[in-house]
C-alpha positions in Angstrom: -77.8 -105.8 34.9 -74.2 -105.0 35.6 -74.0 -102.8 32.5 -77.3 -101.1 33.2 -76.0 -100.4 36.8 -72.8 -99.2 35.5 -74.3 -96.7 33.2 -77.2 -95.6 35.4 -75.2 -94.7 38.6 -71.6 -94.3 37.3 -72.2 -93.0 33.8 -69.7 -95.4 32.1 -70.5 -97.6 29.1 -67.7 -100.2 29.8 -65.6 -101.4 32.5 -61.9 -100.6 32.9 -59.5 -103.5 32.5 -59.8 -106.0 35.5 -63.0 -104.4 37.0 -65.6 -106.9 35.5 -63.6 -110.0 36.6 -63.5 -108.9 40.1 -67.1 -107.9 40.2 -68.1 -111.3 38.8 -66.3 -113.1 41.5 -67.9 -111.1 44.2 -71.3 -111.7 42.8 -70.4 -115.4 42.8 -69.8 -115.0 46.4 -66.2 -115.5 46.2 -63.6 -113.7 48.5 -61.4 -111.3 46.7 -57.9 -109.7 47.0 -57.3 -107.0 44.5 -54.3 -104.9 44.1 -55.1 -102.1 41.7 -53.1 -98.9 41.2 -54.6 -95.6 42.3 -57.0 -94.3 39.7 -57.8 -97.8 38.2 -61.3 -97.8 39.6 -61.1 -100.0 42.9 -64.1 -98.3 44.6 -66.5 -99.3 41.7 -65.4 -103.0 42.1 -67.1 -103.1 45.5 -69.8 -100.3 45.0 -71.4 -101.8 42.1 -71.8 -105.4 43.5 -73.0 -103.8 46.8 -76.0 -102.4 44.7 -76.7 -105.7 43.2 -76.2 -107.9 46.4 -79.3 -108.4 48.7 -78.1 -107.0 52.0 -75.8 -104.3 53.3 -72.1 -103.9 52.3 -69.7 -102.7 55.2 -66.7 -100.9 53.9 -63.8 -100.6 56.5 -61.9 -97.4 55.7 -59.0 -95.7 57.6 -59.7 -92.1 57.2 -62.7 -89.9 58.0 -62.0 -87.7 55.0 -62.0 -90.8 52.6 -65.4 -92.0 53.9 -67.1 -88.5 53.7 -65.8 -88.1 50.1 -67.0 -91.6 49.1 -70.4 -91.1 50.7 -70.9 -87.7 49.2 -70.0 -89.0 45.8 -72.3 -91.9 46.0 -75.3 -89.9 47.3 -74.8 -87.5 44.4 -74.9 -90.6 42.0 -78.2 -91.7 43.6 -76.7 -94.4 45.8 -77.7 -94.4 49.5 -74.8 -94.7 51.7 -73.7 -93.5 55.1 -70.6 -93.5 57.3 -69.8 -94.3 61.1 -66.9 -92.6 62.6 -65.8 -90.2 65.4 -67.0 -87.1 63.4 -70.6 -88.1 64.5 -72.3 -87.9 67.7 -73.6 -91.0 69.4 -77.3 -89.9 68.6 -76.3 -89.6 65.0 -74.6 -92.9 64.9 -77.7 -94.5 66.4 -79.9 -92.8 63.8 -77.8 -94.0 60.9 -77.8 -97.5 62.1 -81.6 -97.4 62.6 -81.9 -96.3 58.8 -79.5 -98.9 57.7 -81.6 -101.7 59.5 -84.7 -100.3 57.8 -83.0 -100.8 54.4 -82.3 -97.1 53.8 -78.6 -97.6 53.0 -76.8 -100.2 50.8 -73.4 -99.3 51.8 -72.0 -98.4 55.3 -68.5 -97.0 55.7 -66.9 -97.7 59.1 -63.7 -96.9 60.8 -61.9 -100.0 62.1 -62.0 -98.8 65.6 -65.8 -98.8 65.5 -66.1 -102.4 64.4 -66.1 -104.0 67.9 -68.1 -101.4 69.8 -71.4 -102.9 71.4 -73.6 -100.7 69.3 -72.0 -101.6 65.9 -71.7 -105.3 66.9 -75.3 -105.4 67.9 -76.3 -103.8 64.5 -74.1 -106.2 62.5 -75.4 -109.3 64.2 -79.0 -108.4 63.5 -78.7 -107.1 59.9 -78.1 -108.9 56.6 -74.5 -108.1 55.7 -73.6 -109.4 52.2 -70.0 -108.3 52.1 -67.2 -106.8 54.2 -64.8 -104.7 52.1 -61.5 -103.9 53.4 -60.2 -100.8 51.7 -56.5 -99.7 51.9 -56.0 -103.3 52.9 -52.1 -102.9 53.1 -52.8 -101.2 56.5 -53.3 -104.7 58.0 -49.7 -105.7 57.4 -46.7 -104.7 59.5 -44.6 -105.0 56.3 -46.7 -102.4 54.7 -46.0 -98.6 54.7 -49.0 -97.8 56.5 -49.5 -100.3 59.2 -52.5 -99.6 61.6 -52.9 -101.9 64.6 -56.9 -101.2 64.5 -57.0 -103.2 61.2 -55.8 -106.4 63.0 -59.4 -106.4 64.7 -61.2 -106.8 61.4 -60.9 -110.7 61.5 -62.3 -110.8 64.9 -65.2 -108.7 63.9 -66.0 -111.0 61.0 -65.8 -114.1 63.3 -68.5 -112.6 65.5 -71.0 -112.5 62.7 -73.7 -115.1 62.7 -73.1 -115.8 59.0 -69.8 -115.1 57.3 -70.2 -112.7 54.4 -68.1 -112.3 51.2 -64.8 -110.5 52.1 -63.1 -108.4 49.7 -59.7 -106.5 50.1 -58.5 -103.7 48.0 -55.1 -101.9 48.0 -53.1 -99.8 45.5 -49.5 -100.9 46.5 -48.6 -104.1 47.8 -45.5 -106.1 47.4 -45.7 -110.0 47.3 -44.8 -110.1 51.0 -47.6 -107.6 52.0 -50.2 -109.5 49.9 -49.3 -112.8 51.7 -49.9 -110.9 55.0 -53.3 -109.6 53.8 -54.4 -113.1 52.9 -53.3 -114.5 56.2 -54.4 -111.7 58.5 -58.1 -111.7 57.0 -58.0 -115.5 56.4 -59.7 -115.1 53.0 -61.3 -118.4 52.0 -60.2 -119.6 48.5 -59.9 -116.0 47.2 -59.7 -114.7 43.6 -56.4 -112.9 43.6 -55.6 -110.3 41.0 -52.7 -107.8 40.7 -53.8 -105.4 38.1 -51.1 -103.7 35.8 -49.4 -101.1 38.0 -48.8 -98.9 35.0 -50.6 -95.6 34.8 -50.1 -94.6 31.2 -51.5 -91.1 31.6 -48.8 -90.2 34.2 -45.5 -88.6 33.1 -42.6 -89.3 35.5 -39.6 -87.0 36.0 -36.8 -86.6 38.4 -35.0 -83.2 38.6 -31.7 -83.0 40.6 -31.5 -79.7 42.0 -30.5 -77.7 45.1 -32.7 -74.7 44.1 -36.1 -76.5 44.7 -38.2 -73.5 45.7 -37.4 -71.7 42.3 -38.0 -74.9 40.3 -41.4 -75.2 42.0 -42.2 -71.7 41.5 -41.3 -71.8 37.8 -43.4 -74.9 37.3 -46.5 -73.5 39.1 -46.2 -70.3 37.1 -46.8 -72.2 33.8 -49.7 -74.3 35.4 -51.8 -71.7 37.3 -55.0 -73.3 36.2 -54.1 -76.8 37.3 -54.9 -78.5 40.6 -51.9 -80.0 42.3 -50.3 -81.4 45.4 -46.8 -80.8 46.6 -45.4 -83.3 49.2 -42.5 -82.2 51.7 -40.8 -84.5 54.1 -41.2 -82.3 57.1 -43.8 -80.0 58.7 -41.1 -77.2 58.7 -40.7 -77.7 54.9 -44.4 -77.5 54.4 -44.7 -74.2 56.3 -41.6 -72.6 54.6 -42.7 -73.6 51.1 -46.3 -72.5 51.9 -45.2 -69.0 53.0 -42.8 -68.7 50.0 -45.5 -69.5 47.5 -48.4 -67.7 49.2 -46.2 -64.6 49.1 -45.4 -65.2 45.4 -49.2 -64.9 44.6 -50.1 -68.5 44.2 -53.3 -70.1 45.4 -52.0 -72.6 48.0 -53.1 -74.5 51.3 -51.1 -76.4 53.7 -51.6 -79.6 55.7 -49.7 -81.6 58.3 -50.0 -83.2 61.6 -48.8 -80.2 63.5 -51.8 -78.3 62.6 -55.0 -78.4 64.7 -57.9 -80.7 63.6 -60.1 -77.8 62.5 -57.2 -76.1 60.4 -56.5 -79.4 58.8 -60.2 -80.0 58.0 -60.6 -76.4 56.5 -57.5 -76.7 54.4 -58.4 -80.0 53.1 -61.9 -78.8 52.1 -60.5 -75.7 50.4 -58.5 -78.0 48.3 -61.1 -80.5 47.6 -63.8 -77.8 46.7 -61.1 -76.0 44.5 -61.0 -72.9 46.7 -57.2 -73.4 46.5 -55.4 -74.7 43.6 -52.5 -76.4 45.2 -51.9 -78.3 48.5 -48.6 -78.4 50.3 -48.5 -81.2 52.7 -46.5 -84.0 54.4 -47.5 -87.6 53.8 -50.3 -87.1 56.5 -52.3 -85.7 53.6 -54.0 -87.8 50.8 -54.9 -91.3 51.7 -58.3 -91.9 50.0 -58.4 -88.5 48.6 -60.7 -89.0 45.6 -60.1 -85.7 43.8 -60.1 -86.6 40.1 -58.7 -83.6 38.6 -55.2 -83.3 40.2 -53.0 -82.4 37.2 -49.6 -82.6 39.0 -48.0 -84.3 42.0 -44.7 -82.6 42.9 -42.4 -84.1 45.5 -40.3 -81.4 47.1 -38.2 -84.1 48.9 -37.5 -87.9 48.1 -40.2 -90.1 49.8 -38.9 -92.9 52.2 -40.1 -95.7 49.9 -41.3 -96.6 46.4 -44.6 -97.7 48.0 -45.2 -94.1 49.5 -44.0 -92.4 46.3 -46.3 -94.4 43.9 -49.2 -94.1 46.2 -48.7 -90.3 46.4 -47.8 -89.8 42.8 -50.9 -91.9 41.9 -53.2 -89.1 43.2 -52.5 -87.3 40.0 -54.7 -87.9 36.9 -57.3 -90.2 38.5 -59.7 -89.3 35.7 -57.3 -91.0 33.2 -56.2 -87.5 31.7 -52.6 -86.5 31.3 -50.9 -85.6 34.5 -47.4 -85.0 35.7 -45.4 -86.5 38.6 -42.1 -84.7 39.2 -39.6 -85.5 41.9 -37.0 -82.7 43.0 -34.0 -84.5 44.3 -30.9 -83.7 46.2 -28.5 -85.9 48.2 -29.7 -84.2 51.4 -33.0 -85.9 51.0 -31.3 -89.2 51.8 -29.8 -87.6 55.1 -33.3 -86.2 56.1 -35.0 -89.5 55.5 -32.4 -91.5 57.4 -32.9 -89.2 60.3 -36.7 -89.6 60.2 -36.6 -93.2 60.1 -34.1 -93.5 63.0 -36.5 -91.3 65.2 -39.7 -93.2 64.0 -42.0 -93.7 67.1 -43.8 -96.8 65.6 -40.6 -98.7 66.2 -41.2 -98.7 70.0 -43.9 -101.4 69.8 -41.5 -104.3 68.5 -39.0 -106.7 70.1 -35.3 -106.1 69.5 -35.3 -108.8 66.8 -38.4 -107.4 65.1 -37.0 -103.9 65.3 -33.7 -104.8 63.6 -35.6 -106.6 60.7 -38.0 -103.7 60.2 -35.3 -101.0 60.5 -33.2 -102.9 57.9 -36.3 -103.3 55.6 -37.0 -99.5 55.9 -33.3 -98.7 55.1 -33.5 -101.0 51.9 -36.7 -99.4 50.8 -34.9 -95.9 51.2 -32.0 -97.1 49.2 -34.2 -98.4 46.3 -35.8 -95.0 46.3 -32.5 -93.3 46.0 -31.7 -95.5 43.1 -34.9 -94.4 41.3 -33.8 -90.8 41.8 -30.4 -91.4 40.2 -31.0 -94.1 37.6 -30.4 -93.2 33.9 -32.9 -96.0 32.9 -36.6 -95.7 32.2 -38.4 -94.4 35.3 -41.7 -96.2 34.6 -39.8 -99.5 34.1 -38.0 -99.1 37.4 -41.4 -98.5 39.2 -43.0 -101.5 37.6 -40.2 -103.8 38.2 -40.1 -102.7 41.8 -43.6 -104.1 42.2 -42.9 -107.4 40.3 -44.2 -106.4 36.9 -42.2 -106.8 33.7 -41.9 -103.6 31.6 -40.4 -102.4 28.3 -37.0 -100.7 28.5 -38.3 -97.5 27.4 -41.8 -95.9 28.0 -41.5 -92.7 26.0 -43.1 -90.8 28.8 -40.5 -90.2 31.6 -37.7 -87.6 31.7 -35.0 -90.5 31.3 -36.6 -91.9 28.1 -36.8 -88.2 26.6 -33.3 -87.2 27.9 -30.1 -87.4 25.9 -27.4 -89.1 27.7 -23.6 -89.2 27.1 -21.5 -92.3 27.6 -18.0 -92.7 29.0 -15.6 -95.6 29.4 -15.1 -95.8 33.3 -13.1 -98.9 33.5 -10.2 -97.3 35.3 -12.4 -95.5 37.8 -14.3 -98.7 38.4 -11.2 -100.7 39.0 -10.1 -98.0 41.5 -13.3 -98.3 43.4 -12.6 -102.0 43.8 -9.1 -101.3 45.0 -10.3 -98.7 47.4 -13.1 -100.8 48.9 -10.7 -103.7 49.2 -7.8 -101.8 50.7 -9.9 -100.2 53.5 -11.4 -103.6 54.5 -14.9 -102.8 53.1 -15.5 -100.6 56.2 -17.0 -97.4 54.5 -19.9 -96.2 52.4 -20.3 -94.3 49.2 -19.2 -90.8 50.4 -15.9 -91.9 51.9 -15.0 -94.1 49.0 -15.9 -91.3 46.6 -14.0 -88.7 48.6 -10.9 -90.8 48.7 -10.9 -91.2 44.8 -11.4 -87.4 44.5 -8.5 -86.7 46.9 -10.7 -84.6 49.3 -8.8 -83.1 52.3 -11.5 -83.4 54.9 -11.4 -84.3 58.5 -13.1 -87.6 57.9 -10.8 -88.7 55.2 -7.7 -87.8 57.4 -9.1 -89.5 60.5 -9.9 -92.7 58.6 -6.4 -92.4 57.1 -8.0 -92.7 53.7 -5.5 -90.2 52.4 -2.9 -93.0 52.6 -4.9 -95.1 50.3 -3.1 -96.3 47.1 -5.9 -94.8 45.0 -6.2 -91.5 46.9 -6.9 -88.7 44.4 -6.5 -90.9 41.3 -9.9 -89.6 40.0 -9.7 -86.0 41.0 -10.3 -84.8 37.5 -13.5 -86.8 37.0 -15.5 -84.8 39.6 -18.0 -86.0 42.3 -21.0 -86.4 40.2 -19.3 -88.9 37.8 -17.4 -90.9 40.5 -20.7 -91.3 42.4 -22.3 -92.3 39.0 -19.7 -95.0 38.6 -20.3 -96.5 42.1 -24.1 -96.3 41.5 -23.8 -98.2 38.3 -21.4 -100.7 39.9 -24.1 -101.3 42.6 -26.9 -101.6 39.8 -24.9 -104.2 37.8 -23.8 -106.3 40.9 -20.1 -105.4 41.0 -20.7 -104.0 44.4 -23.4 -104.3 47.1 -24.4 -102.3 50.2 -25.2 -103.5 53.6 -28.7 -103.5 54.9 -28.3 -101.3 57.8 -28.2 -97.5 58.3 -24.5 -97.3 57.6 -24.9 -98.8 53.9 -21.3 -99.9 53.8 -19.9 -100.9 50.3 -19.0 -104.7 50.0 -17.3 -106.5 47.1 -19.1 -109.2 45.3 -18.0 -112.2 43.3 -18.1 -110.0 40.2 -15.8 -107.2 41.6 -12.5 -108.7 40.5 -13.7 -108.9 36.9 -13.3 -105.1 36.7 -9.5 -105.3 37.4 -8.7 -107.5 34.3 -11.8 -107.5 31.9 -11.0 -106.6 28.4 -14.4 -105.0 27.4 -14.9 -101.4 28.7 -17.1 -100.5 31.7 -19.3 -98.0 30.1 -21.6 -95.7 32.2 -24.3 -93.3 30.9 -24.7 -89.8 32.4 -26.7 -86.7 31.8 -25.1 -83.9 30.0 -24.4 -80.8 32.2 -26.8 -78.1 30.9 -26.0 -74.3 31.1 -28.3 -72.5 33.4 -30.8 -70.3 31.5 -31.7 -66.9 32.9 -35.3 -66.2 33.6 -36.7 -64.3 30.6 -39.2 -62.6 33.1 -42.0 -63.4 30.8 -44.9 -64.9 32.6 -46.3 -68.2 31.3 -49.5 -67.9 33.2 -52.6 -68.8 31.2 -50.7 -71.6 29.4 -53.4 -74.2 28.4 -53.8 -77.2 30.8 -52.7 -80.6 29.6 -56.4 -81.9 29.7 -57.4 -79.1 27.1 -54.5 -79.5 24.7 -56.5 -81.6 22.1 -59.5 -79.1 22.0 -59.9 -76.4 19.4 -59.6 -72.8 20.7 -63.5 -72.6 20.8 -63.5 -75.9 22.7 -61.0 -74.5 25.3 -63.2 -71.5 25.9 -66.3 -73.8 26.4 -64.2 -75.9 28.7 -63.6 -72.9 31.1 -67.3 -71.9 30.8 -68.2 -75.3 31.8 -65.7 -75.4 34.7 -67.3 -72.2 36.0 -70.6 -73.6 35.8 -69.6 -76.7 37.7 -68.2 -74.6 40.5 -71.5 -72.8 40.9 -73.4 -76.0 41.0 -71.0 -77.6 43.4 -71.3 -74.6 45.8 -75.1 -74.8 45.5 -75.1 -78.4 46.7 -72.1 -78.1 49.1 -70.2 -81.0 47.2 -66.7 -80.9 45.7 -66.7 -79.8 41.9 -65.4 -83.2 40.7 -68.4 -84.9 42.3 -70.7 -82.9 39.9 -68.5 -83.8 36.9 -64.9 -84.8 36.4 -62.6 -82.8 34.1 -62.8 -85.8 31.8 -66.6 -85.5 31.7 -66.3 -81.7 30.9 -63.7 -82.3 28.1 -65.9 -85.0 26.5 -68.8 -82.5 26.5 -66.4 -80.1 24.7 -65.5 -82.8 22.2 -69.0 -84.1 21.6 -71.0 -81.0 22.1 -74.3 -82.6 23.0 -77.4 -80.6 22.4 -80.0 -83.2 23.5 -80.5 -85.4 26.4 -79.8 -88.6 24.5 -76.6 -87.0 23.2 -75.6 -85.9 26.7 -75.9 -89.6 27.8 -73.2 -90.6 25.5 -70.7 -88.2 27.4 -68.3 -90.2 29.5 -69.3 -90.2 33.2 -72.9 -89.0 32.6 -75.3 -91.5 33.7 -79.1 -91.3 34.1 -78.8 -90.0 37.8 -76.2 -87.4 36.7 -78.3 -86.4 33.9 -81.3 -85.8 36.0 -79.3 -83.9 38.5 -77.0 -81.7 36.2 -77.5 -82.7 32.5 -80.1 -80.3 31.7 -78.0 -77.4 33.3 -75.0 -78.3 31.2 -77.1 -78.8 28.1 -78.6 -75.3 28.6 -75.1 -73.6 28.9 -73.8 -75.6 25.8 -76.9 -74.5 23.7 -76.5 -70.9 24.9 -72.8 -70.8 23.9 -73.0 -72.7 20.6 -76.4 -71.2 19.7 -77.6 -74.7 19.1 -75.4 -75.2 15.9 -72.2 -77.1 16.3 -70.9 -76.4 12.8 -71.4 -72.7 12.6 -70.2 -72.1 16.2 -66.9 -74.0 15.6 -66.0 -74.7 12.0 -62.6 -76.3 13.2 -64.6 -78.8 15.3 -64.6 -82.3 13.6 -67.5 -84.2 14.9 -67.0 -87.1 12.4 -63.5 -87.6 13.7 -64.8 -87.7 17.3 -67.5 -90.2 16.5 -64.9 -92.6 15.0 -62.8 -92.9 18.2 -64.4 -92.9 21.6 -62.7 -90.4 24.0 -62.0 -93.2 26.4 -59.9 -95.0 23.8 -58.3 -92.1 22.1 -54.7 -92.0 22.0 -54.1 -94.5 24.9 -55.3 -92.2 27.6 -54.3 -88.9 26.1 -50.8 -89.9 24.9 -49.9 -88.4 21.4 -49.1 -90.5 18.4 -45.5 -91.0 17.4 -43.9 -88.5 15.1 -44.3 -89.2 11.4 -43.5 -87.3 8.3 -46.8 -86.2 6.7 -47.3 -84.6 3.2 -48.2 -81.3 5.1 -44.8 -81.4 7.0 -42.9 -82.3 3.9 -44.4 -79.4 1.8 -43.5 -77.0 4.5 -39.9 -77.8 4.8 -37.5 -75.0 3.6 -33.9 -75.8 2.9 -31.1 -73.4 4.0 -27.3 -73.3 2.9 -26.3 -74.8 6.3 -27.9 -75.6 9.7 -27.2 -77.6 12.9 -29.3 -80.6 13.5 -30.9 -79.1 16.6 -32.2 -76.1 14.5 -33.4 -78.3 11.6 -35.3 -80.7 13.9 -36.9 -77.6 15.7 -38.1 -76.3 12.3 -39.6 -79.7 11.5 -41.5 -79.9 14.9 -43.0 -76.5 14.2 -44.7 -78.0 11.2 -46.3 -80.8 13.0 -49.8 -80.8 14.8 -48.5 -80.5 18.3 -52.0 -81.5 19.7 -51.9 -84.9 17.9 -48.2 -85.8 17.5 -45.1 -86.2 19.6 -42.0 -84.3 18.8 -39.1 -85.5 16.6 -36.1 -85.9 18.8 -32.5 -85.4 18.0 -31.7 -88.6 19.7 -33.9 -90.5 17.1 -32.1 -88.9 14.2 -28.6 -89.3 15.7 -29.2 -93.1 16.3 -30.2 -93.5 12.7 -27.2 -91.7 11.6 -25.0 -94.0 13.6 -26.9 -97.0 12.1 -26.3 -95.7 8.7 -22.6 -95.2 9.3 -22.6 -91.5 8.8 -21.5 -91.0 12.5 -19.6 -93.3 14.6 -18.9 -93.5 18.4 -15.3 -93.5 19.5 -13.7 -93.6 23.0 -11.3 -90.6 23.3 -9.6 -89.8 26.6 -12.1 -91.9 28.4 -15.2 -90.4 26.8 -17.6 -91.2 24.2 -17.3 -89.0 21.2 -19.5 -89.1 17.9 -17.3 -88.6 15.0 -18.1 -87.9 11.3 -17.3 -90.6 8.8 -16.5 -90.4 5.2 -20.0 -91.5 4.3 -21.4 -88.7 6.4 -19.3 -86.2 4.5 -20.5 -87.7 1.3 -24.1 -87.2 2.6 -23.6 -83.5 3.0 -22.4 -83.1 6.6 -19.3 -81.3 7.7 -17.7 -80.4 11.1 -16.7 -77.0 12.4 -14.6 -76.2 15.5 -16.1 -73.6 17.9 -15.1 -72.1 21.2 -17.3 -72.4 24.2 -18.1 -69.4 26.5 -15.5 -70.9 28.9 -12.9 -71.0 26.3 -13.0 -74.7 25.6 -12.9 -75.9 21.8 -15.6 -78.1 20.7 -17.0 -79.6 17.3 -20.3 -79.1 15.8 -21.9 -80.9 12.9 -23.4 -78.7 10.0 -25.7 -80.0 7.5 -25.7 -78.5 4.0 -28.7 -78.5 1.8 -27.7 -81.9 0.6 -27.3 -83.0 4.2 -30.8 -81.7 5.0 -32.4 -83.5 2.2 -30.6 -86.7 3.4 -32.0 -86.2 7.0 -35.5 -86.0 5.4 -34.9 -89.2 3.6 -34.1 -90.8 6.8 -37.0 -89.4 8.6 -39.3 -90.6 5.9 -37.9 -94.1 6.1 -38.4 -94.0 9.9 -42.0 -92.9 9.5 -42.8 -95.6 7.0 -41.2 -98.3 9.4 -43.4 -97.1 12.3 -46.5 -97.2 10.1 -45.7 -100.7 9.2 -45.4 -101.7 12.8 
């Protein structure tokens, strides 16, 4: 019955990980607390059992927009649902409750403020309620990032019901402390608790450190004009300024923040949901519960105040499971802005002095951990997962840090000077003053604090601010320093600090290479294919755009968002499978019996019209057999490409030249691969193998790591050549002769065979 309901109303052949277990426990009348990342399918976990249970399910939801979107989507799928909130008149509410009593609706969404009104209480006490579902359950906890006092009333409402129904609670981001608060505040009885994996494999994470954020955002949007996206800004002023800049630059943008009128916000949100604008620029007031499945990118113009906020906002990308990008543009000024916003936070007024100190300290600690995310050189995905208490591999291969090449340097002397500086000043200052002292800055603050008299003043002036702060950040990360949990974030010594003054092994830090700024070529990249169509043939991409236009027409005709008609994933699956009959259309991901009845025939007609009813003759490049072998939902781990391997086709295409750098050689090989199916070969991969083989070796020279050529490397056909940079500085480059190129191919082949064995 579950599987049949899943296919009929939701269009899926199988459950996502964790969904079926939750549904089984609910159907067994057991309370549930489920923490599932955005896009993991939380809604289905209570919507499907609601259809199979005898009475009505009441869903407590925090936002009107969330309720409206959910109800529209369910009604389109053939599920009768309604919502009760302040957008309705009293007469409309009375009518909705009458229809619910008469058995018209299986699911009622309600704002928490409405639960204890006389009318709703009367309805609830005289109707069979099989389940109370608390959506966005973290709102019930004062330790959560979105505490709402109205959520505390839910327990009182449940206690007033004649019979206690099953209670289920769902949220996307909740630390252990918040989970404990949810259990206690709702008084769940012997609940089934599950924390689904927080990992969203289809999301790519990146942090870009930059002061020129507007230009970075403009450049990104220029190459993603067909994609739907959200840009988050820290302040209303930031939203307005970026909106005007991008609007004047010719982009399809809308804006949303609490300073706008209610009608303006509603119109702007609808424009985005209905794809009338491509990109929404907003504060964090926008987005909770937004169920738009085809958001291909979430950009953060400023660093959020916490990892909870960031992951919830970033998680609005790629809800359909297709590849999406989450990019955070960071500058140190973001920390200053967020400290100011936290200090002026109005929510603090409700607490006692002791509670206030505790909550402010917690908020500042969250902010510090968010800052560490923006500055770490380690895997970004692993950092996120570890923050939420989940173990993760050291490298994910799908974030900017894992794909970036880092240099290393021995920072033992600098780290020792940091310890001496912190100790000599009585541990009274934060990062900026300590770094400024080591750099020998001649500022009023340094002079006023008499830090220019410190024994280590100016000792690291040649290192530069970026590297000095990287040393301090690494010391904090490894426990050689700690910061106080208040707004001042003073640096304190730890039990490990003194080890840096006399340890024999070097204190090595990793840092990003400084890249030369490239001038804008002036060439527009508009029209570059979207990530969700990369694996389609040229004909397939053309069909995708035709189906997307048809979807927009159907959505306008029924006054629903386009993704409610069909998600991008469903459209892409149509382009992969090319269904020509109703039974073939039912095999498309997300196309159930109800959707087939409403829209399937129209999509079939368009596909038959474009293909002429003949898949093979319309697109000779289309491989239907390969598609049949691997279902789209399982293909390449949610859209991720396979690792690079040296195929016979690549091997046959390699052309050797007298001499070449490794970067040019790798670029030539990458041009020979199938970029739709296979990841790039990286210079980092080859360099690591050359180090393992002993052709190169790492040496510390003048405090920095240098890769040096060995005798074995020379025998393999590698030589060095000294060159002069544009700034007049000498540097060495490795050149690979024809013999050296053949040696590289031998190493790549061995690497490919090893990966295949694994």
